[in-house]
C-alpha positions as CSV (number, residue, x, y, z in Angstrom):
1,M,0.1,0.0,0.0
2,S,1.4,3.4,-1.0
3,R,1.4,6.4,1.3
4,R,-0.9,8.1,-1.1
5,T,-3.5,5.4,-0.5
6,L,-2.9,5.5,3.1
7,R,-3.6,9.3,3.2
8,G,-6.9,8.7,1.3
9,T,-10.2,9.0,2.9
10,P,-10.1,5.8,5.0
11,G,-6.5,6.8,6.4
12,S,-7.8,10.2,7.2
13,L,-10.5,8.8,9.2
14,V,-8.1,6.6,11.2
15,V,-5.7,9.6,11.8
16,T,-8.6,11.7,12.9
17,A,-9.8,9.1,15.3
18,V,-6.3,8.7,16.9
19,L,-6.0,12.3,17.3
20,A,-9.3,12.6,19.0
21,I,-8.6,9.7,21.3
22,L,-5.5,11.2,22.5
23,G,-6.7,14.7,22.7
24,L,-4.3,16.0,20.2
25,V,-5.3,18.6,17.6
26,A,-3.0,19.6,14.8
27,S,-2.4,23.2,14.3
28,G,-0.3,25.3,12.0
29,T,-0.2,28.0,14.5
30,A,3.1,28.7,16.4
31,H,2.8,28.5,20.2
32,A,4.9,29.7,23.0
33,E,5.1,26.2,24.3
34,Y,4.6,22.9,22.7
35,P,1.6,20.9,23.9
36,V,2.6,17.9,26.1
37,T,0.5,14.8,26.4
38,F,1.7,12.2,28.9
39,N,0.7,9.0,27.0
40,F,3.1,6.5,25.6
41,F,1.2,6.6,22.3
42,A,1.3,10.4,22.1
43,G,3.8,10.4,19.2
44,I,1.9,8.1,16.9
45,P,-0.4,10.8,15.4
46,Y,2.7,12.8,14.3
47,E,4.2,9.7,12.6
48,L,0.9,9.1,10.9
49,T,0.6,12.6,9.6
50,N,4.2,13.1,8.9
51,P,6.0,9.8,8.3
52,G,9.7,9.9,9.1
53,G,9.5,13.4,10.5
54,S,10.2,15.0,13.9
55,L,8.2,15.6,16.8
56,P,7.3,19.3,18.0
57,G,10.5,20.7,19.7
58,A,12.8,17.9,18.4
59,N,15.7,18.0,15.9
60,D,15.9,21.8,15.7
61,W,19.5,21.8,14.0
62,S,19.8,25.5,14.7
63,C,19.2,25.2,18.5
64,T,21.9,26.6,20.7
65,P,22.4,25.0,24.1
66,T,22.0,27.4,27.1
67,A,24.2,27.8,30.2
68,A,21.4,26.3,32.2
69,H,21.2,23.3,29.9
70,P,24.5,23.0,28.1
71,D,24.2,19.4,27.0
72,P,21.8,18.4,24.2
73,V,19.5,15.5,25.0
74,V,19.3,12.5,22.7
75,L,16.3,10.3,22.8
76,I,16.9,6.7,22.1
77,H,13.8,4.6,21.5
78,G,13.0,1.0,22.2
79,T,12.3,-2.1,20.2
80,A,9.7,-1.4,17.4
81,G,9.7,2.3,18.4
82,G,10.8,5.3,16.5
83,G,12.0,8.9,16.7
84,Q,8.3,10.0,16.8
85,T,6.3,7.1,18.2
86,N,8.4,6.5,21.3
87,W,8.8,10.1,22.5
88,G,5.5,12.0,22.0
89,A,5.7,13.1,25.7
90,Y,9.4,13.8,26.1
91,A,10.4,15.8,23.0
92,P,8.0,18.7,23.7
93,L,8.5,18.5,27.4
94,L,12.3,18.8,27.1
95,A,12.0,21.6,24.4
96,N,9.7,23.5,26.9
97,E,12.2,23.2,29.6
98,G,14.8,24.8,27.4
99,Y,16.7,21.8,26.1
100,C,18.1,21.2,22.8
101,V,16.5,17.8,22.2
102,Y,17.1,15.3,19.3
103,S,15.6,12.0,18.4
104,L,16.4,9.4,15.8
105,T,14.9,6.0,14.5
106,Y,17.7,3.5,14.3
107,G,17.7,-0.2,13.2
108,A,14.8,0.1,10.8
109,L,14.4,-2.5,8.2
110,D,14.5,-1.5,4.6
111,V,10.8,-1.9,4.0
112,P,8.1,0.6,3.0
113,W,6.4,2.8,5.5
114,P,4.7,2.1,8.0
115,L,6.9,-0.9,8.7
116,S,10.0,1.3,8.4
117,A,8.7,3.3,11.3
118,L,9.4,0.3,13.5
119,G,13.0,0.7,14.7
120,G,15.3,-1.5,16.7
121,M,15.1,-4.4,14.5
122,K,18.6,-4.8,13.2
123,P,21.7,-6.1,15.3
124,I,22.7,-3.7,18.1
125,P,26.1,-3.1,17.0
126,E,24.6,-1.7,13.7
127,S,22.1,0.3,15.4
128,A,24.8,1.7,17.8
129,A,26.8,2.7,14.7
130,Q,23.7,4.8,13.6
131,L,23.5,6.4,17.0
132,A,27.3,7.2,16.9
133,A,26.8,9.1,13.5
134,F,23.7,10.9,15.0
135,V,25.5,12.1,18.2
136,A,28.3,13.3,16.0
137,R,25.9,15.2,14.0
138,V,24.3,16.7,17.1
139,Q,27.7,17.8,18.5
140,A,28.7,19.4,15.2
141,A,25.5,21.4,15.0
142,T,25.4,22.5,18.7
143,G,29.1,22.7,19.4
144,A,28.5,20.6,22.7
145,P,31.4,18.4,23.8
146,K,28.9,16.1,25.6
147,V,25.3,15.0,25.3
148,D,22.8,13.5,27.7
149,F,20.8,10.2,26.9
150,I,17.3,9.3,27.7
151,A,16.6,5.9,26.5
152,H,13.8,3.2,26.7
153,S,14.3,-0.5,26.7
154,Q,16.6,-1.6,23.9
155,G,17.6,2.0,23.5
156,N,19.7,1.7,26.7
157,T,21.6,-1.2,25.3
158,V,22.2,0.6,22.0
159,G,23.4,3.7,23.9
160,D,25.5,1.4,26.2
161,Y,27.3,-0.3,23.2
162,Y,28.0,3.2,21.7
163,I,29.6,4.4,24.9
164,K,31.6,1.2,25.6
165,R,32.4,0.0,22.2
166,L,32.2,2.7,19.7
167,G,34.1,5.6,21.4
168,G,31.4,7.1,23.2
169,S,33.0,7.2,26.4
170,G,33.6,10.9,27.5
171,K,30.9,12.1,25.0
172,V,27.8,11.3,27.3
173,D,27.4,13.0,30.7
174,K,24.0,11.8,32.0
175,F,22.0,8.7,31.0
176,V,18.5,8.4,32.0
177,A,17.7,4.7,31.6
178,I,14.0,3.8,31.4
179,A,13.4,0.1,31.8
180,P,17.1,-0.7,30.9
181,P,17.8,-4.4,30.3
182,W,21.3,-4.1,31.7
183,L,21.5,-7.8,32.6
184,G,19.3,-9.0,29.7
185,I,15.6,-9.5,29.2
186,F,14.2,-11.9,31.8
187,G,17.7,-12.0,33.4
188,D,18.8,-15.4,34.9
189,Q,15.3,-16.9,34.3
190,M,16.4,-17.3,30.6
191,N,18.6,-20.1,32.0
192,V,15.5,-21.8,33.2
193,I,13.6,-21.5,29.9
194,R,16.8,-22.7,27.9
195,A,17.2,-25.8,30.4
196,F,13.5,-26.6,29.8
197,A,14.0,-26.3,26.1
198,D,17.0,-28.7,26.3
199,R,15.0,-31.2,28.1
200,L,12.3,-31.0,25.5
201,G,15.0,-31.4,22.8
202,V,14.4,-28.0,21.3
203,D,17.2,-26.2,19.8
204,R,18.1,-23.1,22.0
205,D,18.5,-20.8,19.0
206,T,15.1,-21.8,17.9
207,T,13.6,-21.2,21.2
208,D,15.1,-17.8,21.7
209,S,14.1,-16.8,18.0
210,V,10.5,-17.9,18.4
211,A,10.3,-16.0,21.8
212,T,11.7,-12.8,20.4
213,M,10.3,-12.4,16.8
214,G,13.4,-14.4,15.4
215,A,14.9,-13.0,12.2
216,I,12.4,-10.1,12.0
217,C,14.0,-8.5,15.2
218,Q,17.6,-9.5,15.1
219,A,18.4,-7.4,18.3
220,C,15.8,-9.2,20.4
221,H,17.9,-12.4,20.5
222,E,20.9,-10.4,21.5
223,M,19.3,-8.8,24.5
224,L,18.1,-12.0,26.3
225,G,19.5,-12.7,29.8
226,N,22.9,-14.5,29.7
227,S,23.0,-14.2,25.9
228,T,26.6,-14.2,24.5
229,F,26.0,-10.6,23.4
230,V,24.9,-9.3,26.9
231,N,27.7,-11.3,28.7
232,A,30.3,-9.8,26.3
233,L,29.0,-6.3,26.6
234,N,29.1,-6.5,30.6
235,A,32.4,-8.2,30.7
236,D,34.1,-5.1,31.6
237,G,31.2,-3.9,34.0
238,V,27.7,-2.9,33.3
239,Y,28.3,0.9,33.4
240,D,31.1,3.2,32.0
241,P,32.6,5.1,34.9
242,S,32.6,8.5,33.1
243,V,28.7,8.4,32.8
244,T,26.3,9.3,35.6
245,Y,23.1,6.9,35.3
246,T,19.6,7.1,36.6
247,N,17.7,3.9,36.2
248,L,13.9,3.7,36.2
249,A,12.2,0.4,36.7
250,S,8.8,-1.0,37.6
251,N,7.5,-4.1,39.4
252,Y,4.9,-4.4,36.7
253,D,7.2,-4.6,33.8
254,E,6.5,-7.6,31.7
255,A,10.2,-8.2,30.5
256,V,12.6,-5.9,32.0
257,W,12.4,-6.7,35.7
258,P,13.9,-4.4,38.5
259,S,16.5,-7.2,39.1
260,V,18.0,-6.7,35.6
261,A,17.5,-2.9,35.5
262,L,18.4,-1.6,38.9
263,V,22.1,-2.6,39.0
264,P,23.8,-1.0,41.9
265,A,26.9,1.1,41.4
266,P,28.3,4.4,42.8
267,N,27.5,6.2,39.6
268,A,24.0,5.0,39.3
269,T,20.9,6.1,41.0
270,N,18.1,3.4,41.0
271,V,14.4,4.5,41.0
272,L,11.7,1.8,41.5
273,M,8.5,3.6,40.4
274,Q,6.4,1.9,43.0
275,D,8.6,3.2,45.9
276,G,6.4,5.6,47.9
277,C,3.7,5.4,45.2
278,P,1.6,2.2,45.2
279,T,-0.8,3.7,42.6
280,D,1.9,3.7,40.0
281,F,1.1,0.6,37.7
282,S,3.6,1.4,34.9
283,D,4.4,-1.5,32.7
284,H,7.0,-1.6,30.0
285,M,5.3,0.9,27.8
286,A,3.6,3.1,30.4
287,I,6.9,3.8,32.2
288,A,8.0,5.7,29.1
289,G,4.8,7.8,28.9
290,S,3.9,8.7,32.4
291,H,4.1,12.2,34.0
292,R,5.7,10.8,37.0
293,A,8.5,9.0,35.3
294,A,9.1,12.2,33.2
295,M,9.6,14.2,36.3
296,V,12.2,11.7,37.6
297,A,13.9,12.0,34.2
298,L,14.0,15.9,34.4
299,N,15.5,15.7,37.8
300,A,18.1,13.4,36.7
301,L,19.1,15.8,33.9
302,D,19.1,18.9,36.2
303,P,19.5,17.6,39.9
304,D,20.4,21.2,41.1
305,H,16.9,22.3,40.4
306,A,14.9,19.2,41.4
307,R,11.2,19.4,41.5
308,P,8.7,17.2,43.4
309,V,7.8,13.9,41.7
310,P,4.1,13.5,42.1
311,C,2.5,10.2,43.3
312,E,-0.5,9.8,41.1
313,F,-2.4,6.9,39.4
314,V,-0.4,5.7,36.4
315,P,-2.3,3.2,34.3
316,P,-0.5,0.3,32.5
317,F,-0.1,0.4,28.7
318,T,-0.4,4.1,28.2
319,G,1.0,5.8,31.3
């Protein structure tokens, strides 16, 4: 199906419906501040109406960092996410706060849109090389010697590989890691799954591939707990000592459990979203769309001007 067909009458109705559900109204009028919708799916209408484009406030290549916020912020999406679809809340929020904010889609397959909007499908080293090129472009445009990262899910592993294996050490100051699979998806429980597969006579590679989309998502197999890739990446430690990390995790995450995300270290601050707030039901997606998590992220970027983090009801799925 071509883009022209998608933008016909049926497609227009779909886009209008999505916009109405999320409470977003497209406008050509410039505003003093960008509208912010705390919903994990808030970026989807922008991708539908401007495929491959940039969110409001993101990728302004003329943006000049301020003394208050000298480091540009690079947003790194998760598996099947994209530069627009994963960051509908964060890009306008950060721009309103005075940050130069940038977002890319990495690891997309060479297929027509809308499937091309699903990033994070290629092997992590390949995706990390795309991130490295993007960071270099951000630094060249802004003149900033360092950037800050906010990443979700697989984006944390991609950012980690860039820092530790592609020369990114010393180029990243703060790393806000949302649902980071530092020790691999499902952690040590993957050993139990693999042992069970062995007893059934099922090939391990086949088991892992079926569980994680196989050849379609080449990165998914790499991120499993105790995979060869994860073990090699962590061989010299989970974290880079030159980076300050803030990890966000939830008890209700379906795949990235707190035990694999909240790895203690002197340069890491670990935040469990349910601590002090039993009404936070963030799951793997909602944690990247909630107002509560976004306030933790803002405080991590600017700890000298921390603001209260509200305890409020956070629904699963949307945040």
